[in-house]
C-alpha positions in Angstrom: 331.4 79.2 21.1 329.6 80.9 18.2 326.5 78.9 18.9 326.5 79.9 22.6 327.0 83.6 21.6 324.1 83.4 19.1 321.8 81.8 21.7 322.7 84.5 24.2 322.0 87.3 21.7 318.7 85.7 20.8 317.7 85.4 24.5 318.6 89.1 25.1 316.6 90.2 22.0 313.7 88.2 23.3 313.8 89.4 27.0 314.5 93.1 26.4 311.0 93.9 24.8 309.3 91.8 27.5 311.2 93.7 30.3 310.4 97.0 28.6 306.8 96.2 28.3 306.7 95.2 32.0 308.1 98.6 32.9 305.3 100.5 31.2 302.4 101.0 33.7 298.9 101.5 32.2 296.2 103.2 34.3 292.6 102.2 33.6 289.9 105.0 33.2 288.4 103.9 36.5 291.7 104.4 38.4 292.2 107.7 36.6 288.7 108.9 37.8 289.4 107.9 41.4 292.7 109.7 41.4 291.2 112.8 39.9 288.3 112.9 42.5 290.7 112.5 45.4 292.9 115.3 44.1 289.8 117.6 43.6 288.5 116.8 47.1 291.9 117.6 48.6 292.1 121.0 46.8 288.5 121.8 47.9 289.4 121.1 51.5 292.3 123.6 51.1 289.9 126.2 49.6 291.5 126.0 46.2 288.8 124.7 44.0 285.0 125.2 43.9 282.6 127.2 46.1 282.0 126.5 49.7 278.9 124.5 50.4 275.9 126.6 51.4 275.4 127.0 55.1 272.3 125.3 56.4 269.2 127.5 56.9 268.7 129.1 60.3 266.1 127.0 62.2 262.9 128.8 63.1 262.6 128.9 66.9 259.2 129.9 68.4 258.8 131.4 71.8 256.9 129.8 74.6 254.4 132.7 74.3 253.8 131.6 70.7 252.8 128.1 71.8 250.5 129.4 74.5 248.8 131.8 72.2 248.4 129.1 69.5 246.8 126.8 72.1 244.4 129.5 73.2 243.6 130.3 69.5 242.8 126.7 68.6 240.7 126.1 71.7 238.7 129.3 71.2 238.2 128.4 67.5 236.3 125.3 68.4 233.5 127.5 69.7 233.2 129.5 66.4 230.9 127.3 64.3 228.5 126.5 67.2 228.2 130.2 67.9 227.6 130.9 64.3 224.9 128.3 64.1 223.2 129.6 67.2 223.4 133.1 66.0 222.0 132.3 62.6 219.0 130.4 64.2 218.3 133.3 66.6 218.7 135.9 63.9 216.2 134.1 61.7 213.7 133.9 64.5 214.3 137.5 65.4 213.9 138.5 61.7 210.6 136.8 61.5 209.2 137.6 65.0 211.3 140.2 66.9 210.3 139.3 70.5 212.2 140.8 73.5 213.4 137.4 74.6 214.8 136.3 71.3 216.5 139.7 71.0 218.2 139.2 74.4 219.5 135.8 73.3 220.6 137.1 70.0 222.5 139.9 71.7 224.1 137.6 74.2 225.4 135.2 71.5 226.6 138.3 69.5 228.7 139.3 72.6 230.1 135.7 72.6 231.1 136.0 69.0 232.7 139.4 69.7 234.7 138.0 72.6 235.8 135.0 70.5 237.0 137.3 67.7 238.7 139.7 70.1 240.8 136.8 71.6 241.6 135.2 68.3 242.4 138.5 66.6 245.0 139.3 69.2 246.5 135.8 69.5 246.4 135.2 65.7 247.9 138.5 64.7 250.6 138.2 67.3 251.6 134.7 66.1 251.3 135.7 62.5 253.9 138.4 63.1 256.2 136.0 65.0 256.0 133.4 62.3 256.6 135.8 59.4 260.1 134.3 58.7 258.8 130.7 58.6 258.3 129.6 55.0 256.2 126.6 55.9 252.5 127.3 55.2 253.2 131.0 55.0 250.6 131.7 52.3 248.0 129.7 54.1 248.6 131.7 57.4 248.5 135.0 55.6 245.3 134.1 53.7 243.7 132.9 57.0 244.7 136.0 58.8 243.4 138.4 56.1 240.0 136.6 55.9 239.6 136.7 59.6 240.5 140.4 59.9 238.0 141.1 57.1 235.4 139.1 59.1 236.3 141.3 62.1 235.5 144.4 60.2 232.3 142.9 58.9 231.2 142.0 62.4 231.9 145.5 63.6 229.8 146.9 60.8 227.1 144.3 61.6 226.9 145.6 65.2 226.6 149.2 64.1 223.7 148.4 61.7 221.6 146.6 64.3 218.0 148.0 64.0 216.6 150.0 66.9 214.5 148.2 69.4 211.5 150.5 68.9 211.2 149.6 65.2 210.9 153.2 64.2 212.6 155.1 61.4 214.2 153.0 58.7 213.9 149.7 60.7 213.3 147.5 57.7 216.3 148.8 55.7 218.6 148.5 58.7 217.3 145.0 59.5 218.1 143.8 55.9 221.5 145.5 55.9 222.3 144.0 59.4 221.3 140.5 58.1 223.3 140.7 54.9 226.4 142.0 56.7 226.1 139.2 59.3 225.8 136.5 56.6 228.8 137.9 54.7 230.9 138.1 57.8 230.0 134.6 59.0 230.7 133.2 55.5 234.1 135.0 55.3 235.1 133.8 58.8 234.0 130.2 58.0 236.1 130.1 54.8 239.1 131.4 56.7 238.6 128.8 59.4 238.2 125.9 57.0 241.2 126.7 54.8 243.4 126.7 57.9 241.7 123.6 59.4 242.1 121.5 56.2 245.0 123.2 54.5 247.4 123.0 57.5 247.4 119.1 57.6 
């Protein structure tokens, strides 16, 4: 009987620590991280923890008028460099040999340049105002617009300094001033055109 009792006590002493160890639950660091993340996500959904995510930016919506003006602006711009080339050639001929026929051609092309810049100044400025909230290529659009408006002013000054047909008075001085203003205005407009053409890709 004593032997049976001793064996039973020994068995109990052996099984109790094993049972106690089985009752202890250990949580690995990975499981702890998953539980913590789930709890944090649940609190955030309830508005308890963390700031709300930023609302997406308001999309820029352009009007149909903007698209029509842009198309007109681009189509008209195609004629700019050919007009400048023709005017430069005619201006050189007129500067060297001011015949009435060359003067008429020079004047006609000048009106073509004036019409082009009138159309593109209106369409470009209107679209620049409408696109003012669009951050995409904003600096490029502003630089292009300012250069073209500066060229506008230069072309107006060029027209007002055209020498008189009779060649009297200060003809030579006005002729040189007219030429210099024209070259400056054409150069300014060409730079503005090219930075928009290649920078907007």
